[in-house]
N, C-alpha and C positions, 0 to 999 in steps of 0.2 A: 960456396959464397964465389962466385967469378973475380978470375982476374982482375984488380982493379979497380972493383967495384967496394969503397970503402962503407956504401952507406949500412944499418943496421939492417934486418930483418922487419926492425919494426917499418921503416922508413920504404923501404923494398916492397912491403903491404899495403903499408898507404898512396905507393907511388902506383900500385897496380889495382887500389880501389878505386883513386882518382879519374885513373883510365877507362873500368866500367862505369864512372856513372857520369863520364864525360862523353862515352857514346851508350848508350842503353841500346837494346836489341829494339823496343819498340816507342812508338813516340802518341798519348794520348791527347787527343785536343776533345774539349768542350764546346761547342757551338751554342749559342743561346737563340730560342725561337725570336721568328719574326714574319711579320708578314704571311700570317697564314702557314710559315713551317714548324713542323716541332723541333725542340731542343734535340742537339745531336752528339753519341759520342762516337769520335770514330778512334781506333786505335789502328795506326800505322807500321809496320815492319819494313825491318829495312830496307831500301829501295835493294835489284837486282839487276842488272844488265837492262833501266831502264823504269822497270817497273815494281810496282808494291803494293804486298798485298795490305787487304782495309778491311777491318772487321766495325760495322757500324750496328750502334743502336739506337732507336730512336725513345721518345714521349708514345710511341706507338708499339714497341717492341720491346720493353726495359727487363720485362722479366722473364723473356725466351731468348734461344738463340740468336744470336747476330748474323746479320745480314755480311755474308763474305762475297770480296771478288777482289781482281788482280785487276789494276790497274796502271795505265804509265802515269810518271816521274807528274806529268804536265797535265794530267786530267784530276791530278789528287792536288794540286798547286789552284788549277781552277777551280775546285771545288770551294778553297779555302781564300781564296783570291775574290770570288761573287760572295761571301760570308762578309768579306771585308768591306766591299763596297758598298755593301746592303745595311751596312753597319750595325753588323750581329755581335757581340761578342764573345770572343774565343777563351780558350784559356790559355794560350801560347801564342804570342806574338806574331801575325803574316809573318815576320823579317827572319825570327826562333823557327819556325815552320819549314823554309825555305833552305835555310841553313843547315837543316838535319836533315833532309833531304838531299842534300850536296854533300852528305857525308862531315859535317860537322855539327859541334855538342851547340843543341836547340837553346 
């Protein structure tokens, strides 16, 4: 036990678990179909140097490998802003996506 750390092993473990839940390595967002566009599932990696790794499936390729790309955080935000502006449902709020891409919990 670290000097001065009076928490029990269980409390320290819970704190580590809480940190892990607060900052997952990936964020999945399901965007509902609309205006002739398919349902989309985007899995975002944590941003690094202003870029984010994106894996994407849609109703056109659910059972195959995802389309993968590296895009700027601004371009990622534009995808979700466009869906929001088109009034498409998203499994994570736009504010949550913005927070997550900025390094805060979604």
